[in-house]
C-alpha positions as CSV (number, residue, x, y, z in Angstrom):
1,M,-16.2,-12.4,16.8
2,D,-14.3,-15.8,15.6
3,M,-11.6,-15.8,17.9
4,S,-9.2,-17.3,14.8
5,W,-10.6,-15.2,12.4
6,W,-6.9,-14.3,10.9
7,R,-6.9,-17.9,10.1
8,K,-9.3,-17.9,8.0
9,R,-8.5,-18.2,4.0
10,T,-11.7,-18.4,2.1
11,V,-12.7,-15.2,-0.1
12,E,-15.8,-14.7,-1.8
13,T,-15.8,-12.9,-4.9
14,R,-18.7,-10.4,-6.6
15,V,-18.4,-9.4,-9.9
16,K,-19.9,-5.6,-10.0
17,R,-20.0,-2.8,-12.6
18,A,-19.0,0.4,-11.3
19,R,-20.2,3.5,-12.4
20,S,-16.9,6.1,-11.2
21,L,-13.6,5.0,-11.0
22,L,-11.4,8.2,-10.6
23,H,-11.5,9.8,-7.3
24,R,-9.8,12.6,-5.4
25,Y,-8.6,11.6,-1.9
26,H,-6.6,13.2,0.9
27,D,-4.2,11.6,2.8
28,V,-3.8,10.7,6.8
29,D,-2.4,14.0,7.5
30,D,-4.0,16.0,4.7
31,E,-0.9,16.4,3.4
32,Y,-1.1,15.5,-0.2
33,D,-4.5,15.4,-2.5
34,G,-4.1,13.4,-5.6
35,L,-6.4,11.3,-7.9
36,T,-6.5,7.5,-6.9
37,V,-8.3,4.1,-8.5
38,N,-9.2,1.2,-6.8
39,P,-10.4,-1.9,-9.4
40,Y,-11.3,-3.7,-6.2
41,V,-13.4,-3.2,-3.0
42,G,-12.6,-5.8,0.1
43,C,-9.0,-7.3,0.0
44,S,-8.0,-11.2,0.9
45,H,-4.6,-9.8,2.6
46,R,-6.5,-9.8,6.1
47,C,-4.4,-7.5,7.7
48,V,-5.1,-7.0,11.6
49,Y,-4.1,-3.7,11.5
50,C,-6.5,-3.0,8.5
51,Y,-7.9,1.2,8.5
52,A,-10.3,0.4,5.8
53,T,-12.7,-2.0,7.1
54,F,-15.1,0.4,8.9
55,E,-14.0,3.0,6.5
56,W,-15.7,0.6,3.3
57,K,-17.2,-2.0,4.7
58,G,-17.7,-4.5,7.9
59,D,-16.8,-7.5,5.7
60,F,-13.6,-5.7,4.0
61,H,-11.6,-9.4,4.4
62,D,-14.4,-11.9,3.3
63,I,-15.6,-10.4,0.4
64,V,-13.9,-8.8,-2.6
65,D,-16.0,-6.9,-5.0
66,V,-14.7,-6.8,-8.9
67,K,-15.1,-4.0,-10.7
68,I,-15.2,-5.8,-13.7
69,N,-16.0,-2.8,-16.0
70,A,-12.9,-0.9,-14.8
71,A,-10.8,0.0,-17.4
72,E,-14.0,1.1,-19.4
73,V,-15.4,3.4,-17.0
74,L,-11.6,5.0,-16.9
75,V,-11.5,5.4,-20.1
76,R,-14.5,7.9,-20.1
77,E,-13.7,9.3,-17.2
78,L,-10.6,10.5,-18.6
79,A,-12.4,11.6,-21.6
80,M,-14.1,13.8,-19.9
81,L,-11.3,15.6,-18.1
82,K,-11.0,19.0,-19.1
83,R,-7.1,19.8,-18.3
84,R,-4.6,19.2,-20.1
85,F,-1.9,17.9,-17.6
86,V,-2.7,15.4,-14.1
87,E,-1.0,14.4,-11.0
88,P,0.1,10.7,-10.7
89,V,-2.3,8.5,-10.2
90,F,-2.1,6.3,-7.0
91,L,-3.2,2.6,-7.4
92,S,-4.9,2.2,-4.6
93,T,-5.6,4.1,-2.1
94,V,-7.7,1.3,0.4
95,T,-7.1,-1.9,-1.6
96,D,-4.2,-4.0,-2.9
97,P,-4.4,-3.9,-6.7
98,Y,-2.1,-7.1,-6.8
99,Q,-4.1,-9.1,-4.4
100,P,-4.5,-12.6,-5.6
101,I,-7.6,-12.2,-7.4
102,E,-6.3,-9.7,-9.7
103,G,-4.4,-13.0,-11.1
104,V,-7.8,-13.9,-12.2
105,Y,-9.5,-10.7,-13.6
106,R,-6.5,-8.9,-14.2
107,L,-8.3,-5.3,-13.6
108,T,-5.0,-3.7,-12.7
109,R,-3.2,-4.6,-15.8
110,R,-6.0,-3.5,-18.1
111,I,-6.2,-0.1,-16.2
112,V,-2.2,0.7,-16.5
113,E,-2.5,0.4,-19.9
114,V,-5.8,2.7,-20.2
115,L,-3.3,5.0,-17.9
116,Q,-0.3,4.2,-20.2
117,S,-2.2,4.8,-23.3
118,R,-3.2,8.7,-22.0
119,G,0.8,9.7,-20.8
120,I,-0.7,9.7,-17.2
121,P,1.9,9.0,-14.3
122,Y,1.0,6.6,-11.7
123,Y,2.0,4.8,-8.4
124,I,1.7,1.4,-7.3
125,F,0.8,0.5,-3.4
126,T,1.1,-2.9,-2.6
127,K,2.3,-6.1,-0.3
128,S,2.1,-8.3,-3.3
129,A,5.4,-10.3,-5.0
130,S,3.2,-11.3,-7.7
131,I,3.5,-7.7,-9.1
132,T,6.2,-9.7,-11.1
133,R,3.9,-10.9,-13.6
134,D,3.4,-7.3,-15.1
135,L,7.2,-6.7,-15.0
136,D,7.2,-5.8,-18.5
137,L,4.3,-3.8,-18.2
138,H,5.4,-1.2,-16.3
139,A,9.0,-1.3,-17.2
140,R,8.2,0.1,-20.5
141,Y,7.0,2.8,-18.4
142,R,9.7,3.9,-16.1
143,D,9.8,7.2,-16.6
144,R,6.5,7.9,-15.7
145,C,5.6,5.3,-12.8
146,A,7.1,4.3,-9.7
147,I,6.5,0.8,-7.2
148,V,5.9,1.1,-3.8
149,W,5.6,-1.9,-1.3
150,S,4.6,-1.6,2.1
151,L,6.5,-4.3,3.9
152,T,6.0,-3.9,7.9
153,T,8.8,-6.8,8.6
154,L,11.6,-9.0,8.1
155,D,9.9,-11.3,10.8
156,E,7.8,-14.1,8.6
157,G,6.9,-15.6,11.5
158,I,4.9,-12.0,12.8
159,K,4.4,-11.3,9.3
160,R,1.8,-14.2,8.7
161,L,0.2,-13.1,12.1
162,L,-0.1,-9.6,11.2
163,E,-1.1,-9.9,7.6
164,P,-1.5,-13.6,6.6
165,G,-2.7,-13.2,3.1
166,A,0.0,-11.0,1.7
167,S,3.3,-12.1,0.4
168,A,6.4,-13.0,2.6
169,A,9.0,-10.5,3.0
170,R,11.8,-12.3,1.1
171,G,9.4,-12.5,-2.0
172,V,8.7,-8.8,-1.6
173,L,12.7,-8.2,-1.6
174,E,12.7,-10.2,-4.8
175,A,10.5,-8.6,-6.9
176,M,11.7,-5.4,-5.7
177,R,15.4,-6.7,-6.9
178,R,13.9,-7.5,-10.0
179,F,12.1,-4.5,-10.7
180,S,15.3,-2.1,-9.7
181,E,17.4,-4.2,-12.3
182,A,14.5,-3.0,-15.1
183,D,15.4,0.5,-13.7
184,V,11.8,1.1,-12.2
185,P,11.7,3.6,-9.5
186,V,10.7,1.2,-6.3
187,G,11.0,2.1,-2.1
188,I,9.2,0.6,0.7
189,N,6.5,2.0,3.0
190,I,7.2,1.0,6.6
191,D,3.6,1.4,7.8
192,P,2.4,0.8,10.4
193,V,5.5,0.1,12.7
194,I,3.8,-1.8,15.7
195,P,5.2,-1.6,19.2
196,G,6.4,-4.3,20.7
197,L,6.3,-6.6,17.7
198,T,8.3,-5.0,14.8
199,D,9.9,-1.5,16.4
200,G,12.5,-3.5,17.9
201,R,15.9,-2.1,18.0
202,G,17.7,-3.1,14.9
203,R,15.0,-4.6,13.0
204,L,13.8,-1.2,11.5
205,E,17.6,-0.3,10.6
206,E,17.6,-3.8,9.0
207,L,14.5,-3.7,7.2
208,V,15.6,-0.6,5.3
209,E,19.1,-2.1,4.7
210,R,17.5,-5.2,3.1
211,A,15.6,-2.9,0.7
212,A,18.2,-0.9,-0.1
213,D,20.5,-4.1,-1.1
214,S,17.2,-4.8,-3.3
215,G,17.9,-1.8,-5.0
216,A,15.0,0.7,-3.0
217,R,15.5,4.4,-3.9
218,F,13.1,5.5,-1.1
219,V,11.5,4.5,2.2
220,Y,9.3,5.8,4.4
221,N,7.8,5.0,7.9
222,G,4.5,5.5,10.1
223,V,3.2,4.1,13.1
224,L,0.4,2.2,13.9
225,R,-3.1,4.1,14.9
226,L,-5.6,2.4,17.0
227,R,-9.3,2.7,16.2
228,E,-12.1,1.0,18.2
229,D,-12.2,-2.3,15.6
230,I,-8.5,-2.0,15.4
231,W,-8.0,-2.7,18.7
232,E,-10.6,-5.5,19.0
233,R,-8.8,-7.6,16.5
234,F,-5.4,-6.7,17.8
235,R,-6.3,-7.7,21.2
236,E,-7.4,-11.1,20.7
237,L,-5.1,-11.9,18.4
238,L,-2.8,-10.8,21.1
239,I,-4.0,-12.4,23.9
240,E,-4.9,-15.9,21.5
241,E,-1.2,-16.1,20.7
242,G,0.3,-15.8,23.7
243,L,1.8,-12.3,22.6
244,T,1.5,-10.6,26.1
245,E,4.6,-8.3,26.4
246,A,3.6,-6.8,23.0
247,Y,-0.5,-6.8,24.3
248,Q,1.1,-5.1,27.2
249,R,3.2,-2.2,25.6
250,L,0.1,-1.5,23.4
251,V,-1.9,-0.5,26.4
252,Q,0.8,1.0,28.0
253,L,1.8,3.6,24.9
254,Y,-1.9,4.0,23.3
255,F,-4.4,4.2,26.6
256,R,-2.1,5.7,29.2
257,D,0.5,7.3,27.7
258,G,-0.8,8.3,24.1
259,R,-3.7,10.3,22.8
260,R,-6.9,10.5,21.0
261,A,-6.5,12.2,17.1
262,G,-10.3,11.8,16.0
263,P,-11.3,8.3,15.3
264,Y,-7.9,7.0,16.4
265,R,-5.8,6.5,19.6
266,V,-2.1,7.5,18.7
267,P,1.6,6.9,20.8
268,P,3.0,9.6,22.1
269,R,4.9,12.3,19.9
270,D,8.5,11.6,21.0
271,Y,7.7,7.7,20.4
272,Q,6.7,8.4,16.7
273,E,9.9,11.0,16.3
274,D,11.9,8.0,17.6
275,I,11.2,5.8,15.1
276,S,11.2,8.3,12.1
277,R,14.6,9.4,13.5
278,R,15.8,5.9,13.0
279,V,14.2,4.7,9.7
280,R,15.7,8.7,8.6
281,K,19.0,8.2,9.6
282,T,19.5,4.4,8.3
283,S,18.0,6.1,4.9
284,K,20.5,8.9,4.6
285,K,23.5,6.4,5.8
286,R,22.5,4.7,2.2
287,G,21.8,7.2,0.4
288,L,17.8,6.5,-0.1
289,Y,15.2,9.6,-0.6
290,Y,13.5,9.7,2.7
291,G,9.3,9.9,2.3
292,I,7.2,8.8,-0.5
293,P,8.0,11.0,-3.7
294,V,4.8,12.1,-5.0
295,G,6.3,16.2,-5.7
296,E,7.0,16.2,-9.4
297,G,10.4,15.5,-10.7
298,E,11.8,14.0,-8.0
299,L,11.5,9.8,-8.8
300,I,9.2,10.2,-12.7
301,A,9.3,12.5,-15.3
302,P,8.3,16.2,-14.2
303,A,5.4,17.9,-14.2
304,E,5.4,19.3,-17.7
305,R,5.9,16.2,-19.3
306,W,2.4,14.3,-18.2
307,R,0.6,16.1,-21.0
308,I,-2.5,14.0,-21.5
309,K,-2.5,12.3,-25.0
310,P,-5.7,12.4,-27.1
311,L,-7.7,9.5,-26.6
312,T,-6.8,6.6,-28.0
313,C,-8.6,2.9,-29.2
314,Y,-8.4,1.2,-26.3
315,M,-8.9,-2.8,-26.9
316,Q,-9.3,-4.4,-23.4
317,Q,-6.7,-7.3,-23.4
318,G,-7.6,-10.8,-21.7
């Protein structure tokens, strides 16, 4: 493996035609089962901790597949649904719907237009500040959508190492402020919290405070899980960048004190509980909901209003 793989910026784009788009998914703890749409396969953010690399494809960061007919496939699949109601759709579970290539193909915008035309609620998960390009689109649907930014740290130097293709923290906070001012429900997911790099005393608390100042209504967190391929990337990055203390901290927590959970290694439960307690405490102090509000009636319209509208003519927009 190239020792400086995380410094690469070139990404190959492949245009493909999808046969299906709307899928069910389970979260990592099997606590939530829902619907998801992924307009792309692959992601140019190049996050060192990315879980999707193993589960989807090995060249996840180097090649992005563009599902060029995504909106049309979604129209067809929604027309086949037999139910009158539908839970919120997540965009996206394994790729960023607002990664840079979205500025060229606008697949996410077209997919959202389809969901809105059918009255279906949705959540956007992104690391990008470029979503402000579609502020008008989401603002007109504010009672049936929520925007969740994955924001791991305010330290721009660490952030560039961990996720070099993602937006700067200051850009994300400004985007959050603009959406909040438009009365769109917004929040952050601090996931993963990384021992020795982003978990320092005061760092998580400041991140929650800054998010609250930017209009966040909810905050959640998760702690890094190490799979063999993720550890290989982490180890190489930390060694080359001279981050010896962080390297030793991960070794201690995951390989000496930690445990195995399926294909992953996780730190001791007391460490995870301490992280959650700190984030929850600061969230409560600022009056924020702790968690991703996927339940009905928490941030978006209650389920009885999620009626699927009759299929209407959908015109593809450029």
